[in-house]
VODO-819336 format. One record per residue (C-alpha): residue number from 1; x, z, y. Coordinates in steps of 0.02 Angstrom, whole numbers. Example, Ala and Ser with C-alpha at 12.3 -4.5 7.8 and 13.67 -1.06 7.14 Angstrom:
// VODO-819336
PT   n     px     pz     py
PT   1    615    390   -225
PT   2    684    357    -53
END
This chain:
// VODO-819336
PT   n     px     pz     py
PT   1   -676  11841  -7113
PT   2   -756  11794  -6950
PT   3   -655  11726  -6803
PT   4   -761  11731  -6643
PT   5   -748  11599  -6506
PT   6   -638  11702  -6388
PT   7   -507  11727  -6525
PT   8   -521  11544  -6577
PT   9   -482  11497  -6395
PT  10   -322  11600  -6404
PT  11   -271  11514  -6567
PT  12   -309  11342  -6495
PT  13   -204  11376  -6340
PT  14    -60  11436  -6450
PT  15    -71  11281  -6563
PT  16    -74  11165  -6415
PT  17     77  11250  -6337
PT  18    172  11245  -6503
PT  19    135  11061  -6534
PT  20    212  11009  -6698
PT  21    302  11176  -6721
PT  22    223  11319  -6820
PT  23    167  11476  -6729
PT  24     78  11635  -6780
PT  25     63  11821  -6766
PT  26    -36  11970  -6830
PT  27   -223  11997  -6847
PT  28   -317  12152  -6790
PT  29   -499  12173  -6824
PT  30   -656  12269  -6861
PT  31   -737  12308  -7028
PT  32   -920  12259  -6999
PT  33   -991  12259  -7176
PT  34   -948  12260  -7358
PT  35   -796  12148  -7375
PT  36   -832  12076  -7203
PT  37   -709  12085  -7060
PT  38   -706  12010  -6885
PT  39   -542  11966  -6800
PT  40   -552  12051  -6629
PT  41   -374  12024  -6572
PT  42   -216  11937  -6625
PT  43    -39  11922  -6565
PT  44     49  11758  -6532
PT  45    234  11742  -6566
PT  46    348  11608  -6502
PT  47    340  11447  -6602
PT  48    457  11422  -6748
PT  49    515  11259  -6827
PT  50    415  11108  -6878
PT  51    389  11168  -7055
PT  52    427  11355  -7039
PT  53    364  11507  -6948
PT  54    479  11658  -6944
PT  55    390  11825  -6936
PT  56    453  11941  -6798
PT  57    413  12127  -6789
PT  58    459  12140  -6605
PT  59    310  12209  -6512
PT  60    195  12200  -6665
PT  61    191  12386  -6703
PT  62    154  12426  -6521
PT  63     13  12297  -6516
PT  64    -67  12370  -6672
PT  65    -50  12547  -6609
PT  66   -126  12499  -6439
PT  67   -271  12409  -6527
PT  68   -309  12558  -6637
PT  69   -293  12679  -6490
PT  70   -413  12572  -6384
PT  71   -539  12591  -6524
PT  72   -526  12781  -6542
PT  73   -400  12776  -6686
PT  74   -547  12741  -6804
PT  75   -429  12664  -6933
PT  76   -564  12635  -7065
PT  77   -659  12523  -6944
PT  78   -525  12452  -6828
PT  79   -353  12409  -6896
PT  80   -218  12283  -6940
PT  81   -291  12149  -7055
PT  82   -144  12037  -7091
PT  83    -57  11882  -7024
PT  84    -97  11710  -6958
PT  85      6  11554  -6930
PT  86    -13  11369  -6908
PT  87     22  11217  -7015
PT  88     11  11084  -6878
PT  89     68  10941  -6990
PT  90     14  11001  -7161
PT  91   -139  11067  -7255
PT  92   -210  11235  -7200
PT  93   -184  11298  -7377
PT  94    -43  11426  -7391
PT  95    122  11363  -7456
PT  96    210  11444  -7602
PT  97    323  11532  -7476
PT  98    168  11593  -7380
PT  99     95  11663  -7543
PT 100    261  11747  -7588
PT 101    281  11828  -7416
PT 102    101  11893  -7412
PT 103    114  11960  -7594
PT 104    276  12048  -7545
PT 105    188  12132  -7396
PT 106     31  12173  -7494
PT 107    127  12258  -7635
PT 108    244  12353  -7519
PT 109    189  12535  -7526
PT 110    264  12570  -7355
PT 111    139  12451  -7276
PT 112      3  12558  -7352
PT 113   -140  12430  -7345
PT 114   -284  12406  -7467
PT 115   -272  12218  -7433
PT 116   -196  12091  -7316
PT 117   -269  11929  -7252
PT 118   -179  11769  -7212
PT 119   -266  11642  -7097
PT 120   -185  11470  -7084
PT 121   -244  11356  -6943
PT 122   -217  11182  -6872
PT 123   -300  11069  -6747
PT 124   -385  10917  -6820
PT 125   -410  10817  -6661
PT 126   -493  10945  -6547
PT 127   -572  11042  -6692
PT 128   -495  11202  -6759
PT 129   -488  11211  -6949
PT 130   -420  11347  -7059
PT 131   -414  11441  -7222
PT 132   -418  11624  -7269
PT 133   -337  11710  -7416
PT 134   -339  11893  -7463
PT 135   -192  11980  -7549
PT 136   -210  12141  -7645
PT 137    -83  12276  -7692
PT 138    -90  12220  -7873
PT 139     -9  12054  -7816
PT 140   -163  11947  -7835
PT 141   -217  11820  -7705
PT 142   -395  11762  -7677
PT 143   -467  11621  -7572
PT 144   -587  11701  -7447
PT 145   -726  11639  -7335
PT 146   -676  11594  -7160
PT 147   -816  11588  -7029
PT 148   -762  11502  -6869
PT 149   -908  11566  -6764
PT 150  -1006  11427  -6681
PT 151   -992  11400  -6495
PT 152   -810  11345  -6481
PT 153   -761  11167  -6446
END
């Protein structure tokens, strides 16, 4: 999973605004190669609590539809990838609650995805750090590569 500098800048601004509270949203991206996706856009929801981020569906469906429409409704190439949120005071590894939530989404047939990705970010000083995990419909979770494209400081 690649996160280009412009998307990183959006994440950094959201993290700075949220301070010690968690924030997050949904990921939309492009399939660019075998098992390789690039985050092209993400939503930013209002910050939650210090140790919790509450997922909100308000505006999410419209954002995903608009993203897909702006890319010619080519769903196999441009689509919803998953979720992101911050752990400003903790490790960027998903919590047990994060894993449970993503497994629930990935195994929900009404979501209809082949996979979902969870990115967890935090600022370490001025540097963005994160982790990526992929969740499959069989309920399995897999650590994934996260490429924070060079060029962002």
